[in-house]
N, C-alpha and C positions, 0 to 999 in steps of 0.2 A: 682531562677530557673524559666525560661519561660517555661511554660507547654502548648504545643500546641496539646496535644493528643485528647482533647475533651472538650466541654463546660460544662462537668459535674465535672471537677476538680476544679471549683471555691470555694472560701471560703466565708463564710458570712462576710459582712461588719460589722463595729462597729455599725452602726445604725440598721442593721437587728439583730445583737445579742442583742442590747438593747431592740428591740421590742419583742424578745423571752423571755427576762427576765421579761419584764412588762406584759405578756400576762396572762389574767384570764383563769383559766383552770377548767375543770370538768373530769368526766369519760365518754369518747366518746362512749364506749360500751353501756352505759346507755343513750346515745344521749344527754348529758347535759354539754358538753364542749362548752362554749360560743364562744370561738375563732375558733374553727372548725366549728361551725354553721355559723359564720360570713363569713369565707372563702368560704364554700360551697355556701352560699346565693350570695356572690359576683361573684363567677364564673358563677352560673346559670344565674344571671342578665346580666353579661357582654356578655354571649353567647346566650341570649334569650332562655334559656332552663327552664324546669319546676322545676328541681331539680338536685342536685349534691352530690357526696359522695368523701370524702377525703380518699385516699389510699396511700399505702407506696411507690409505684414505678410505672413507666410507663408500666412495664411488668404486674404488677398486675392490673393496670387500664384496659389495653386491655384484659386481661384475664377474669376479672369479667364482662366486657362488653359483651364478646362473650358468656359467661356462662348465662348471662341474656337473650340474644337474642335467644340462642339455647338450645335444650335439646339433650339427648343421641340420636345418630344417625342422628342428623342434620349436616348441613355443612355450612362453610362460604366461600365465593368466594373472592379471595385476589391476589394481584400481586405477581409473583413468587420470587421477590426480596424484599418483604415487611418485615419490621422488625418483625411484630407479627407472621409472618410464619416461617422466616428463623432463627431469633436470640433471640427467647424467649422460648427456650427449648422445643418447641412442646407442651406447656401447655394445649391448647385447646383440643388437641387429647388425651394427657396423663391423664389429670384430668377431662376432661368434656366428653370424647368420641365424640367430635366434629370433623367432618372430614374436612380438609382443601382442597379447590379445587383452586389450583393455576392456574393463566393464565398469560401469558407474559405481562411484563411491557413495555410500549413504552419509547422512549428515554428521555421523560421528566418526567417519574416516574408514569404515569397514567396507571393503568390496561387496557388493550386494550378493548375499548367499543364494538367492533364488536364481541368479544368473550364472552362477559357476557351472552348474551342470550342462546347460544348454551351450556354454562356451566350449566345452570339451569336445574335441573333434573325434569323429569315428575312425576306426582302423580302415583308412581307405587312401590310396595313393593320391587323391585329389587334395588331401589336407595335410597340414603341419601336424606333428606328433605333439599332443598336449603332455607336458611333463611335470610342471611345477606351478604352485600357486603361491603368490607373494602377498604379505600383509606388512603395513608399516605402523609402528606403535613407538613413540607417539606420532600422531599426524597433526601438524599445526598445533602441537601442544596437547591435543585431545587424547585422552587415555582410553584404550580399549581393555576391558577386563578380561581375565582368562576365559570366563564362560561366554562373553561376547565374541571373542576371536574363535572359540570352539564351534560357534554356529557356522562359521565359514570354513574352518579347517576340516570339520567333520564331513562336510559335503565334498571337500576336495578329495579326502582319502577314500570316500565311497566310490570316487571315480578314478582311483588309482593314481592320483597326483601326490608327488612329494610337496613339502611345504618349506617356505623360506620366510623368515622375518627380517625386515630392515629395521633393526632396533637401534638405529643411530642414537635415539634418546630413550631407550628402553629402560635405563635406570630411573629416569623422571617417572615413567609409568610405574615401576615397581615401588618406588618411594611413595608415590601418590596412593597406590593401593595398599600399601603396608604389607607387601609380600617380598619374597626373595626372588632373584633372578631366575632360578630354576623352575620355580612355580610358574612364572610369567611366561617362560619360553618352552614349557613342557610339550606343547603340540607342534613344535616345529623341528624339522630335520636339521636345518642350518639356520644360524643366527648371525647377523652382521651387528656388531658392537662398535660404536665410535668412541674413541677415547678423547678426541680433541673438541668436543662440544661441552656439555655440562661438566664432564670430569676434568676439563682444563688442561689437558696435555698439549704440547706443541704440534703433534701429528700422530696419526696412526689409528687403525681400527684392527679388530680382531674377528675373524669368521671362525665359527665353531660348528661342529657337527659329527657325523660318522667318519671313522678313519678313511674309508674309501673315497668319500667326497672330499675331505680335507686334503688328502694325498693328491687328488686330481687338482684341487684349487691351487695347491702349491706349485704344481707344474705350470698352470696358467699364470700365476703370479710372476714366475720367471720369465715367461714368454712375453708378458706385458712390461717388462722392465723393472719389476718390483722386487727382484732379488737383490737385497742390500747386504753389506759386509758388517762392519762393527756397529750394528744397529741397536745393540744393547744400550747405547747412551740415551736413546729415545724410549725404548722399551721399559727402562727403569722408570721414566716419568709415568708410564702406564700402570706399573705396579704400584707406585706411590698413589696414583689417582684411585685405583681400585681399593687401596687400604684406607684412604683418608677422605676421599671426595664424593663417596656415594651418599652416605646418610645426610651430609650437609645439603644436598639438593632441595631438601625441605625448606632451607633458608631462602633459596631462589624462588620457590613457590610462595612463600610468605611476602617476600619483597614484591613479587608481581601482584599479589592481592593488594598491597599498599599502593602501588602505582595505579591499578585499575580504579580504586576507590577515589583516589585523589584527582586523577585525570578526568574522571567522569563528572567532577564538580565544576569543570571549566566550560563556561558558555560556549556553545557551538561544537564542543567535542563529544562525539559518540563512541562508545565502546562497542565494537561489533562482535567481539569474541574475546574470551579470557580463559585460558587453559594452562595449567601448570606453570611454566616459566614464560608464557607468551601472552601478550595483550595485542589484539588487533583494533585499530581505532581510525576514525576519520575526523577531519577538521576542515573549516573553511580556509581557503587560500590556495595559492600556486605551489606545487611541490618544490620547485627549484628555490622559491623564496623562503619556504618553511625550512627546507634543508640547510640553506645558507644562513638563515637567521638563527636556527638552533646550533649550528656549528660555531657561529660567532659567539654564542652564549656558552660554548664549551660542552655541547651535546651533539653526539653523532647519531642521526637517524636517517633512515632511507624513506624517502616519500615518493609516491607515484600519484598520478591523476585518477581520482575516483569518479570524475564526472560531476556535473552541476556546480562547478566552482568549488569543489571540495577535493582534498587530498587524503590519501590513506598511508598508513604506516604500520610497522610491527615493532613492539617494544619487547625485547628479549632480556631476561635477567640472567645473571651468571655470578661466578665467584668473585669477580671484580666489581660487582654492583651491590649496594646495600640500601637499606631503608633511608639512610642519610641522603641519598641521591634523589629521592622522590621530590621533596620541596623544591630544590633548584630547577629540576627538570620541568615540574609543573609550572613554576613562576616564569620560566622562559617561554614555555608554550602559551601561556595566558597572555604574556605581553605581545606576542605575535598575532594571536587570533582574537583577542578581546576588543 
């Protein structure tokens, strides 16, 4: 089955599984799992942060980060289409009593810098306290450069805000820009890095930042049920991914290029966006029929109604997809919409 739904569908390689088998472990709640400690130190060093904490997921990483930055009655300023605002269950508001203050995102995924200042609340009991500004990179595969992000983070800092990067796919951005992770994340106090997307691990994310914030995040991780025991068996997968699966993200980008070029040649198919490892497209037909027809042909894709008799989907490349998959996917789609 060719699975193009997301880069979260990857399966660990034989070498990654062996690293998991060989991992020395301890009880991470007691902070004595050596493999977890090694992963946390590795991420902190690679991103030039003081400390890091291994958590179960990207959602938990963003949540404990916001809980560390903010108290009850505080707020975070965030793009109106940001993942941590729209697709993470409202956790900051529900579990932390932290108010989200969404502002419009520009076409490249950056929250509008001109609106940050006016969104910061005055020191007045009528208002929530503005504490942190959030950026997502990549957003729908779109890459924000360091300078571009700096246009927003500089405004945030002028208003006394701390900064948080939802860097679930930050390595895709770094590879695309040809820079290292520390340069990409230099303007952010805390960074959430997901290991189970492009890096291909079974689970886990790492939150990095100053010692005081990471210590607070660790407390929240425990409260949220994220204090695990011999979790070095999955931290080892993260170490393997950090050592072996970052540079190869360029292959995913090249495969996405090949998909975009070939799918655009199909009559009726329109490529609406193409960034790093993601292609967004629309095609004539009913979404359920397209989804079923493609799966019958051995291709998993998520289709939804785009209106006017068309359906839309997202193609995501990853380490289990290669350019050899382009032709069979294109042929199957052509047979359904042609």
